[in-house]
N, CA, C and O of each residue as an XYZ file, in Angstrom:
292
protein
N      29.732   -124.004     69.080
C      31.007   -123.791     68.457
C      31.823   -125.075     68.430
O      32.563   -125.301     67.472
N      31.715   -125.907     69.427
C      32.540   -127.115     69.490
C      32.045   -128.224     68.576
O      32.799   -129.141     68.249
N      30.792   -128.150     68.162
C      30.256   -129.161     67.266
C      30.454   -130.554     67.820
O      30.158   -130.804     68.988
N      30.949   -131.465     66.999
C      31.114   -132.848     67.439
C      32.408   -133.104     68.223
O      32.707   -134.256     68.537
N      33.172   -132.073     68.542
C      34.453   -132.259     69.237
C      34.244   -132.920     70.598
O      33.358   -132.538     71.363
N      35.078   -133.917     70.880
C      35.010   -134.627     72.151
C      36.333   -134.574     72.912
O      36.389   -134.904     74.097
N      37.392   -134.159     72.227
C      38.713   -134.095     72.849
C      39.473   -132.942     72.197
O      39.104   -132.496     71.111
N      40.516   -132.463     72.840
C      41.240   -131.302     72.310
C      41.719   -131.474     70.869
O      41.726   -130.508     70.106
N      42.111   -132.663     70.494
C      42.599   -132.899     69.137
C      41.527   -132.632     68.089
O      41.845   -132.326     66.940
N      40.259   -132.747     68.477
C      39.162   -132.512     67.547
C      39.011   -131.035     67.182
O      38.301   -130.703     66.232
N      39.664   -130.157     67.918
C      39.577   -128.721     67.666
C      40.659   -128.227     66.719
O      40.662   -127.057     66.337
N      41.568   -129.098     66.343
C      42.747   -128.745     65.547
C      42.360   -128.136     64.204
O      41.225   -128.293     63.753
N      43.277   -127.458     63.581
C      44.645   -127.239     63.998
C      44.748   -126.140     65.047
O      43.846   -125.316     65.194
N      45.855   -126.144     65.767
C      46.136   -125.085     66.733
C      46.834   -123.974     65.974
O      47.842   -124.217     65.309
N      46.315   -122.759     66.062
C      46.781   -121.655     65.228
C      47.548   -120.595     65.996
O      47.898   -119.563     65.424
N      47.817   -120.817     67.270
C      48.576   -119.864     68.079
C      47.682   -119.126     69.047
O      46.501   -118.908     68.776
N      48.250   -118.741     70.179
C      47.544   -117.968     71.214
C      46.209   -118.590     71.601
O      45.216   -117.877     71.749
N      46.173   -119.887     71.763
C      44.957   -120.620     72.156
C      43.849   -120.590     71.105
O      42.708   -120.932     71.415
N      44.150   -120.198     69.896
C      43.172   -120.148     68.813
C      43.180   -121.492     68.095
O      44.237   -122.002     67.723
N      41.998   -122.056     67.905
C      41.890   -123.359     67.246
C      41.183   -123.233     65.908
O      40.474   -122.261     65.649
N      41.387   -124.221     65.075
C      40.687   -124.276     63.805
C      39.182   -124.289     63.994
O      38.455   -123.668     63.218
N      38.702   -124.989     65.016
C      37.259   -125.048     65.271
C      36.705   -123.651     65.541
O      35.626   -123.303     65.061
N      37.440   -122.857     66.303
C      36.980   -121.503     66.611
C      36.960   -120.632     65.350
O      36.007   -119.887     65.121
N      38.005   -120.729     64.545
C      38.063   -119.926     63.320
C      36.964   -120.353     62.348
O      36.322   -119.507     61.725
N      36.745   -121.668     62.216
C      35.653   -122.134     61.345
C      34.322   -121.550     61.812
O      33.525   -121.081     60.999
N      34.086   -121.581     63.116
C      32.853   -121.019     63.671
C      32.744   -119.531     63.344
O      31.698   -119.069     62.888
N      33.817   -118.783     63.577
C      33.796   -117.343     63.324
C      33.542   -117.042     61.852
O      32.851   -116.077     61.525
N      34.091   -117.850     60.974
C      33.879   -117.632     59.546
C      32.468   -118.011     59.112
O      31.848   -117.306     58.316
N      31.968   -119.118     59.631
C      30.664   -119.614     59.208
C      29.499   -118.887     59.866
O      28.465   -118.681     59.230
N      29.646   -118.498     61.125
C      28.522   -117.942     61.882
C      28.606   -116.443     62.152
O      27.584   -115.778     62.326
N      29.828   -115.916     62.186
C      29.986   -114.498     62.510
C      30.615   -113.720     61.355
O      30.996   -112.560     61.511
N      30.716   -114.361     60.210
C      31.154   -113.732     58.965
C      32.554   -113.136     59.008
O      32.831   -112.160     58.311
N      33.432   -113.706     59.811
C      34.832   -113.265     59.813
C      35.427   -113.602     58.441
O      35.287   -114.723     57.951
N      36.088   -112.622     57.835
C      36.631   -112.827     56.500
C      38.136   -112.605     56.415
O      38.764   -113.019     55.441
N      38.717   -111.966     57.410
C      40.154   -111.687     57.376
C      40.773   -112.034     58.725
O      40.075   -112.264     59.713
N      42.105   -112.064     58.736
C      42.801   -112.295     60.000
C      42.436   -111.223     61.020
O      42.251   -111.524     62.199
N      42.332   -109.969     60.570
C      41.948   -108.894     61.489
C      40.569   -109.120     62.086
O      40.339   -108.816     63.257
N      39.649   -109.651     61.288
C      38.321   -109.963     61.831
C      38.433   -110.900     63.024
O      37.761   -110.712     64.038
N      39.283   -111.905     62.896
C      39.446   -112.895     63.968
C      40.280   -112.332     65.118
O      39.899   -112.446     66.283
N      41.419   -111.725     64.785
C      42.395   -111.338     65.810
C      42.039   -110.056     66.548
O      42.450   -109.885     67.696
N      41.302   -109.168     65.942
C      41.023   -107.882     66.592
C      39.541   -107.601     66.781
O      39.155   -107.077     67.826
N      38.708   -107.922     65.825
C      37.290   -107.554     65.932
C      36.489   -108.522     66.793
O      35.544   -108.117     67.471
N      36.861   -109.796     66.770
C      36.108   -110.789     67.528
C      36.871   -111.313     68.731
O      36.357   -112.124     69.501
N      38.084   -110.851     68.884
C      38.906   -111.208     70.043
C      40.008   -110.165     70.137
O      40.089   -109.265     69.301
N      40.833   -110.280     71.123
C      42.013   -109.420     71.224
C      43.268   -110.274     71.118
O      44.314   -109.918     71.660
N      43.163   -111.405     70.416
C      44.294   -112.311     70.279
C      45.426   -111.697     69.469
O      46.557   -112.178     69.532
N      45.144   -110.649     68.712
C      46.200   -109.987     67.961
C      47.307   -109.473     68.858
O      48.430   -109.252     68.405
N      46.992   -109.286     70.124
C      47.996   -108.841     71.078
C      49.029   -109.922     71.371
O      50.139   -109.620     71.809
N      48.667   -111.188     71.130
C      49.549   -112.297     71.513
C      49.964   -113.192     70.354
O      50.635   -114.199     70.576
N      49.595   -112.861     69.154
C      49.902   -113.707     68.004
C      51.155   -113.178     67.308
O      51.265   -111.985     67.023
N      52.089   -114.078     67.043
C      53.310   -113.690     66.352
C      53.027   -113.492     64.865
O      52.002   -113.956     64.365
N      53.918   -112.813     64.157
C      53.733   -112.667     62.709
C      53.640   -114.021     61.989
O      52.865   -114.165     61.044
N      54.418   -115.001     62.428
C      54.345   -116.326     61.805
C      52.997   -116.995     62.067
O      52.438   -117.632     61.174
N      52.473   -116.853     63.286
C      51.161   -117.432     63.599
C      50.072   -116.735     62.784
O      49.112   -117.378     62.359
N      50.209   -115.450     62.568
C      49.231   -114.711     61.746
C      49.235   -115.260     60.316
O      48.175   -115.385     59.702
N      50.407   -115.584     59.784
C      50.492   -116.154     58.438
C      49.811   -117.519     58.386
O      49.118   -117.839     57.420
N      50.013   -118.318     59.428
C      49.360   -119.633     59.494
C      47.844   -119.449     59.501
O      47.129   -120.157     58.792
N      47.356   -118.509     60.294
C      45.920   -118.223     60.335
C      45.426   -117.802     58.959
O      44.384   -118.274     58.505
N      46.152   -116.931     58.299
C      45.752   -116.481     56.965
C      45.659   -117.629     55.977
O      44.706   -117.706     55.201
N      46.643   -118.526     55.997
C      46.608   -119.691     55.105
C      45.425   -120.603     55.439
O      44.763   -121.127     54.543
N      45.172   -120.784     56.727
C      44.041   -121.616     57.144
C      42.729   -121.018     56.643
O      41.883   -121.730     56.103
N      42.564   -119.710     56.823
C      41.330   -119.044     56.388
C      41.176   -119.100     54.872
O      40.068   -119.299     54.374
N      42.261   -118.930     54.139
C      42.205   -119.023     52.682
C      41.757   -120.414     52.260
O      40.956   -120.564     51.337
N      42.274   -121.421     52.934
C      41.848   -122.790     52.649
C      40.376   -123.010     52.942
O      39.692   -123.727     52.211
N      39.890   -122.398     54.005
C      38.475   -122.540     54.352
C      37.591   -121.892     53.295
O      36.533   -122.428     52.966
N      38.006   -120.754     52.761
C      37.224   -120.095     51.706
C      37.138   -121.010     50.497
O      36.089   -121.110     49.861
N      38.234   -121.673     50.181
C      38.229   -122.606     49.057
C      37.275   -123.774     49.270
O      36.819   -124.396     48.309
N      36.976   -124.069     50.527
C      36.049   -125.165     50.854
C      34.616   -124.668     51.007
O      33.715   -125.444     51.326
N      34.408   -123.371     50.780
C      33.062   -122.815     50.883
C      32.624   -122.518     52.301
O      31.423   -122.412     52.550
N      33.553   -122.378     53.248
C      33.186   -122.155     54.652
C      32.896   -120.700     54.966
O      32.187   -120.411     55.930
N      33.417   -119.793     54.189
C      33.217   -118.373     54.487
C      31.932   -117.884     53.854
O      31.473   -118.437     52.854
N      31.354   -116.852     54.432
C      30.118   -116.308     53.865
C      30.378   -115.665     52.509
O      31.501   -115.254     52.217
N      29.349   -115.578     51.690
C      29.484   -114.936     50.381
C      29.289   -113.452     50.490
O      29.367   -112.744     49.487
């Protein structure tokens, strides 16, 4: 999951509740997460600690990843 990351900054962006971009990319690419609920509730329980604003940031990040071809078809 960490790939080439060598320091915390390599995991960015930070998406709230200890969730990193690296983790979301992994979940989308390897575990077929397609929505915020997939990440926040089905593959973790981070939905318990994520604010509505952080959820929006996650949604925008995931939408951007789909545009880059990171999500499964």
